[in-house]
Backbone as a ProteinNet text record, in pm:
[ID]
protein_1_A
[PRIMARY]
MNEIESLLDCLLAEGVRFSVENGEVSVFSSKGKFTEDQKRIILAHKQEFKPYLLREAKRKQGRIEPIVASSRYALSSAQRRLWVLSRFERGST
[TERTIARY]
9712.3	9615.1	9596.6	9490.5	9496.1	9477.8	9476.6	9469	9353.5	9255.6	9107.5	9127.8	9170.1	9168.4	9277.2	9388.6	9489	9453.8	9368.5	9266.2	9207.4	9145.9	9018.8	9082.9	9197.6	9268.3	9327.9	9361.5	9442.8	9341	9225.1	9111.1	9067.5	9036.6	8986	9094.6	9242	9308.9	9318.1	9273.9	9248.3	9140.3	9014.2	8921.1	8793.7	8795.4	8692.5	8611.1	8493.3	8409.6	8331.9	8292.7	8193.3	8077	7943	7843	7769.7	7690.1	7625.2	7486.5	7410.7	7253.7	7168.7	7102.9	6977.5	7068.7	7190.1	7244.7	7315	7315.4	7374.3	7494.3	7608.8	7709.1	7727.9	7741.5	7731.3	7891.1	7943.1	8093.3	8068.8	8149.3	8144.8	8269	8318	8456.7	8420.7	8496.5	8478.8	8543.6	8616.8	8666.1	8599	8468.7	8375	8356	8526.2	8546.5	8633.9	8608	8698.5	8825.7	8925.6	9032.5	9013.6	9049.1	9073.3	9132.1	9219	9286.1	9184.5	9121.6	8992.7	8886.2	8836.7	8768.6	8783.5	8917.4	8996.1	8961.6	9011	9050	8880.5	8794.9	8659.3	8587.1	8591.3	8545	8603.6	8724.6	8793	8772	8749.3	8729.7	8597	8503.2	8362.9	8317.2	8313.9	8246.2	8331.7	8446.8	8538.6	8477.8	8479.2	8441.3	8318.6	8216.4	8083.1	8073.8	8120.8	8088.5	8155.1	8285.5	8393.6	8315.2	8260.3	8212.9	8094.6	7976	7879.5	7907.1	8004	8049.9	8115.8	8191	8232.4	8135.4	8030.5	7906.7	7823.6	7833	7723.7	7813	7934.5	8005.4	8019	8028.5	8022.3	7911.9	7802.8	7639.8	7623.7	7647.3	7621	7723.2	7834.6	7899.6	7898.7	7889.1	7885	8010.8	8087.8	8229.2	8222.8	8274.8	8314.8	8349	8304.6	8365.5	8453.1	8539.1	8626.1	8538.7	8553.9	8491.1	8502.1	8404.3	8379.2	8326	8329.6	8265.5	8127.1	8151.6	8006.4	8012.3	7904.6	7875.1	7774.3	7802.6	7709.1	7558.8	7459.8	7327.1	7284.6	7189	7125.9	7021.5	6963	6885.5	6739.4	6707.6	6601.2	6601.2	6732.3	6740.2	6741.6	6801.8	6788.5	6665.8	6559.2	6429.2	6352.2	6382.9	6319.9	6360.7	6494.7	6539.1	6454.7	6446.1	6385.1	6256.7	6172.3	6032.2	6002.1	6121.9	6119.1	6131.4	6179.4	6196.4	6049.8	5983.1	5838.1	5743.7	5766.2	5680.4	5760.9	5770.6	5866.1	5793.6	5901.8	5854.9	5788.4	5735.6	5649.4	5745.5	5852.4	5948	6013.5
10710.9	10822.5	10895.2	10897.9	10926.1	11077.9	11115.9	11281.8	11356.5	11293.6	11371.8	11370.2	11268.1	11256.4	11379.7	11392.7	11492.1	11608.9	11633	11779.8	11800.7	11715.4	11721.7	11758.9	11682.6	11677.7	11837	11891.5	12025.9	12118.5	12102.1	12193.4	12219.3	12085	12080.4	12134	12114.7	12175.7	12336.4	12389.7	12541.3	12575.5	12500.6	12523.8	12532.8	12456.7	12421.6	12301.7	12299.1	12201.2	12175.4	12037.5	11983.8	11902.8	11922.4	11859.1	11782.9	11683.2	11567.8	11572.8	11607.5	11581.9	11582.4	11473.9	11423.3	11419.7	11357.5	11323.1	11437.5	11553.3	11683.2	11723.2	11777.1	11802.5	11977.7	12013.6	12169.8	12192.5	12322.6	12359.9	12467.3	12497	12635.7	12650.2	12774.7	12802.5	12823.3	12762.3	12795.2	12927.4	12991.9	13132.8	13239.8	13211	13292.8	13324.3	13288.2	13324.4	13257.8	13194.6	13134.9	13209.7	13135.8	13214.5	13180.3	13252.8	13232.2	13088	13040	12872.4	12774.8	12798.8	12714.5	12701.8	12832.2	12830.2	12737.9	12785.4	12709.3	12559.7	12522.6	12371.7	12310.7	12356.9	12315.4	12309.1	12428.5	12420.7	12311.9	12301.2	12206.2	12071	12041.5	11886.4	11865.1	11944.3	11930	11801.1	11763.9	11651.2	11509.7	11557.2	11416.9	11395.4	11540	11530.2	11485.9	11506.6	11462.3	11320	11244.6	11084.8	11012.5	11091.3	11045.6	11090.3	11212.2	11252.9	11161.5	11154.6	11057.3	10920	10859.7	10723.2	10737.3	10839.8	10826.3	10881.8	10945.5	10983.3	10855.7	10797.6	10658.6	10553.7	10532.2	10447.4	10491.9	10590.2	10641.9	10637.2	10658.1	10671.7	10506	10393.5	10301.1	10222.5	10284.3	10232.8	10267.3	10141.8	10184.5	10140.4	10246.4	10211.7	10135.2	10020.2	9957.5	10030.7	9964	10053.8	9958.3	9997.3	9900.5	9824.3	9701	9612.5	9657.9	9656.5	9703.2	9640.5	9634.9	9583.4	9678	9782	9910	9989.2	10015.4	10105.1	10220.9	10344.5	10468.7	10409.6	10461.4	10443.2	10549.3	10558.2	10641.1	10708.5	10834.1	10901.1	10809.8	10751.9	10662.6	10536.4	10486.7	10384.4	10431.9	10564.1	10592.7	10624	10668.5	10709.2	10583.6	10448.5	10358.3	10293.5	10330.2	10268.5	10334.7	10478.4	10557.7	10523.2	10520.5	10460.3	10307	10233.3	10107.3	10088.3	10197	10244.1	10242.7	10309.6	10357.3	10238.9	10164.9	10058.7	9926.1	9882.4	9750.1	9641	9602.9	9489.4	9523.4	9622.3	9676.1	9655.1	9675.6	9727.8	9597.3
10899.4	10879.8	10755.7	10692.1	10549.4	10539.4	10403.1	10417.5	10461.6	10463.9	10498.9	10660.6	10732.8	10868.4	10924	10835.3	10861.3	10849	10742.4	10737.2	10845.7	10870.9	10983.3	11111.4	11162.5	11287.2	11262	11154.7	11163.6	11194.5	11124	11154.7	11304.7	11361.6	11484.8	11581.7	11537.8	11654.7	11616.2	11519.5	11489.2	11541.1	11599.9	11658.2	11566.5	11461.7	11380.8	11435	11442.7	11463.9	11393.8	11390	11301	11350.9	11308.3	11380.3	11264.9	11300.4	11199.5	11273.4	11210.8	11252	11118.2	11146.2	11049.1	10875	10916.8	10779.1	10713.5	10784	10727.9	10838.3	10759.9	10825.6	10846.4	10975.6	10998	11030.8	10988.2	11039.9	11101	11209.5	11266.3	11346.6	11361.6	11432.1	11576	11680.3	11803.2	11833.6	11749.2	11762	11693	11635.2	11590	11441.9	11387.4	11236.1	11172.5	11053	10987.7	10921.3	10932.9	10831.3	10693.3	10606.1	10480.6	10431	10498.3	10465.6	10513.8	10629.6	10685	10568.8	10547.6	10432.9	10296.4	10235.5	10122.3	10150.1	10263.7	10271	10272.7	10366.1	10382.4	10243.4	10158.9	10039.8	9955.5	9945.9	9839.9	9871.8	9975	10045.6	10108.4	10086	10140.8	10093	9985.3	9947.4	9974.9	10028	10092.7	10241.3	10307.2	10442.9	10491.9	10398.2	10456.1	10460.1	10389.4	10410.2	10511.2	10531.6	10644.9	10785.6	10778.6	10925.1	10942.1	10856.8	10850.5	10898.8	10851.5	10882	11012.5	11076	11179	11316.3	11278.6	11359.7	11370.6	11303.7	11283.4	11370.7	11333.1	11432.9	11591.1	11602.3	11735.1	11808.8	11734.2	11789.1	11860.9	11776.9	11861.4	11951.9	11977.7	12053.8	12218.2	12272.7	12425.8	12492.6	12560.1	12608.4	12757.3	12730.9	12866.9	12959.1	13124	13246	13296.1	13373.5	13461.5	13567.8	13587.3	13689.7	13821.2	13901.8	14031.6	14121.7	14251.8	14346.5	14375.9	14307.9	14341.8	14214.5	14189.3	14088.7	14128.1	14055.6	14085.4	14033.1	14132.4	14088	13989.2	13926.1	13850.3	13939.3	13896.3	13968	13985.2	13878	13884.6	13982.5	13996.2	14084.1	14232.7	14256.6	14372.3	14417.9	14337.4	14356.9	14398.7	14319.1	14361.6	14507.9	14520.7	14653.5	14754.7	14755.9	14833.6	14875.3	14749.2	14775.5	14820.5	14777.9	14846.7	15013.7	15070.6	15222.5	15271.5	15200.2	15248.3	15236.8	15142.4	15114.5	15081.8	15199.5	15209.4	15141	15050.1	14943.3	14832.5	14800.5	14698.6	14562.9	14581.5	14422.3	14418.9
[MASK]
+++++++++++++++++++++++++++++++++++++++++++++++++++++++++++++++++++++++++++++++++++++++++++++

């Protein structure tokens, strides 16, 4: 784990949250207020945090997590609606 990951992990453990939207990073505290230490760390490493967080957001965005193989899977609400409709109109779906 590199220095940036360690700093981010510490901040996350202290309730600091990061959000990435439209290529911009937002920082907020789940406790409603940043400590002076948190402010100092964020400001000192802001330029290093941004590319790391943007990379991580992009990496996670395209990832589809595999599920465990099963003989049955839950239906989506759209699939359930189609099934109900198929009961009314035999063979039309």
